[in-house]
N, C-alpha and C positions, 0 to 999 in steps of 0.2 A: 283869505282863501277865496276862489271866484265865486259868488252868488249867483252865478247865473245855473237854472233848474236842471240844465242838461250838462253840467260839469261835473266830472269825476276827477277834478284835481285834489290832491291830498288824499285820494281814495286807493285802498290796497287789497286786494284780494287773489284769488286763484283761478285760473282758465283751466279746465282739463280734459284732455283728450284729442290732442293734437296728431295728427299722421302723416300731414302731405299740405301741400297751397290748396287743396279743394277741400279742406276741413274746415267744418261748421264752429270748429273752436280757434282757427285761425282768424276767419272774420271777425269773430268776438273779442279775440283779442287785439286785432288792428285797431276795431273801433274804440275799446278803451281807451288803448293807449293815445288816440287821437282825440280823447276826452279829458286826458291828463290823468289816468289810471298808471298807477304802478301794480304789478302782477308776478307770481310765480304761474308759469305754465308745465303742463306735464305731457307726456308720452308715454305708451304704455311697454314700450321697452326699448333694449339699446338698438336693436335693428330699426325702430322706426326714429331713435333719434338721430340718424344720417339725413333724414330725410326733413326732419325740424329744424336741425341746425342753421341751415344756411336762410330760414325764416324770420330769427329771431331779431334782424336787424329790422325790419318792419313793424315789429312789435316793442320798440324800444328796448330791445336787447335784455328781455327778462332775463331771469333765472329759469334755466331748463330743466324739470325734475323726473325722472324715470318712476313712474308708477303705476304697477298694475292693480286694479283695484281688487283683485281678488286676494291679493298678499296684505291682508292686516298690518305687518310691520311697515311695509312701504307707505300705506295710508296713513297709517299713525305718523310716520316720519316727515311727510307732505307737510301736516299741520302744525307738529313741532317746527320745521323751520320757517314758516309762518310767523308761529309765535316769537322765535329767536330772532327774527328779522324785524318784525314790527309792533308785537305785542297785540297785535288784534288782525281781525279779517273783516274788511267791509263788505265784499261778494265772494261768490263761489259761482262760478258757470260749469256745470256739469255737459258734457258731450260726448257723453258715452253709450254704446249699445253695440250689442252681440247678440248671435245665436249661431248655432252650429246650421252648416249649409242644408245636411240631408233633414234636418228638424222645418228649419225656414222654407225650403222647397218642397215640401209634404203637404198633407192637410193638418189641419189643427188638431184634429179628432186622432192622428197615427202619431202626433209627435210624443217622443220618447222623454222617460220622466228625466234621464239626468239632462238631455237638451233642454227641456223646459225650464230646470232649476238653473242651469248654467244663463241663460238666456234672462230670467228674472235676476238674478244674482247680480250680474253685470250691467244691466239696464235700468233696472228700478232699484235694487236693495241700494247698491253702491251710493245711489243719489242719497237716501235714507242716512247710510251710515259716514258721508261727508257731512252731511246737516247736522248729525249729532258732534263732530270733531271741531266744527264751525262754530255751534252755538255758544259756547264759553269764549270764545274770542269775539264774539259779537257782542262787546259790552256796550256800544251803543248804538244797535241795530245793526240790519245790514239785509242783504237781499242773496238769495239762493233760486238759481235759475237751472233748469233743466231743458232738454230737447225732445218733444214728441211727435207724431204723426198723425192725419185725420183719420187713419187705419185704427185707432184706438176707439174712436166714436161708430163708424160708419165700417161695414164691410168693403175694403179696397182687396180686388183680385191680385194675388201673389204677395199679399203683405205677410198673410199668413200669422203664424206663430206671433210675431212681433205685435200684432194687434192686440192681444190678451194682455201681453208683457206692459205694453204701452199705455192700456187703459189703466192698469195698476197703478203706473206711474202718475198719471193723471189723479187718480183718486188718493193716492198717496200725498200728493202736493197739496191739493185741499184740505186734509186732516193735517199736515203740518204746518201748514199757514194758520190754522185753528188754533194750534198747539203753540209756535212760538209768538203769533203776532202779538201777545203782550210783554213781550220782550224788544217790540220794535223791528223782529226780525221777520221778513215779506219773503214769500214762496210763490214762484211762478214755473208754469211750464209754455216753452214756445214752441208752436208746429208751424215748422216752415214748407210744408209742402216738399214737392219732390225736388232735391237737389242733387247736383251730380258728383257725390261723394265717394270716397272709397266704400264705406258701410252700404250706403246705398246700393251700390252696383252689385252688389250681391243679390238683391232681388232678382228671383225670377222673371222674365220680361218686361226687365227696367225700362228699356227703350221705347216699349209700347206704352207703360204708365207715363213716362215722359211727355212721349207724344199727346196723349190724352191729356194732361195737365192743361199742355201749352193752349191745346184746341178751347177747352172749356173754362178755363180760367178767366173770369172778365177782363183782365189786364191783359191776357194774349201772351203771357209769360212766365217764366219760372221766377221763382225767388233766387236771390243770390246768398252766399255767406256775407257780405256786405250789408244786405238788406237785413240778415238776422242781427248782425252785429250792431247795427243802428237802435234797432230794436232793445236789446239788452243794453245799452246802456239808457234808453228812454227809461226802461225799468229799475235799473240799479240805480240811477242817479235821483237827484230829489225831484225830478218831474214825477217819479213814480213813487213819492212818499205815502198816497193814499190808495196804491193799488196792492193787493195780494191774492192769492190762492185763484188766479185766473189762470185758463189756456188760453195764448193770445196766439193768433193765426197769421202767419208773415208768409202766405200761400197765394199773392196774385187775387185773393177773392174765389180761389178753388173750392174751398170749403161751403159756399152757401147754394152752390149747384146740388140739384136733387140727384 
């Protein structure tokens, strides 16, 4: 096995949340494949499958599983498949978020109960459920990584409902890192800043937010899905062995601005 600290040779896991070529999950899967990992990848529906299938060769032709995280049987089947195939899981990358547009585009104080619960279930609690299923398969430790955003910590105009939801995700990350750490399981959140993904484009005034990020970020650019993928490799490989419970900003420095 390659002893290089950034190598993922021999590592196996799951990358969840592919939708198309702009997906953060796609950037993560490509980087993990380039580093030597083998994986299962997921999309949320059969409709999404036709957009993801042409991308599989860039990810090392992984097995594609349709998995709606709100369907418990589909989520369980995903990890059962990983167990059947490898008998273990070394990493889980969660790139899944959703909020109903009516609630996302309105004030937080006006959001509906159903909209809040759905956003929290898909964007936060699904990561917790996936980690519970991964835990018994991480016999020699592993890494669990989700995607967050700066709007969890500071008020970002138009981020609205997703701010409290991502704040819950970041808090859950810290608690799960404390709980799973004794088993050698590391838990992280990556905060990529604004990236032109299908999910992000649902934000109200998204283009204005994009321009503001490019103007104010010290590096004067947006992060890319490749940047996020490289960060995932760093955290999931031996290079990240002493890191856990952190929110890692991969946003060209935007978060340091007042």
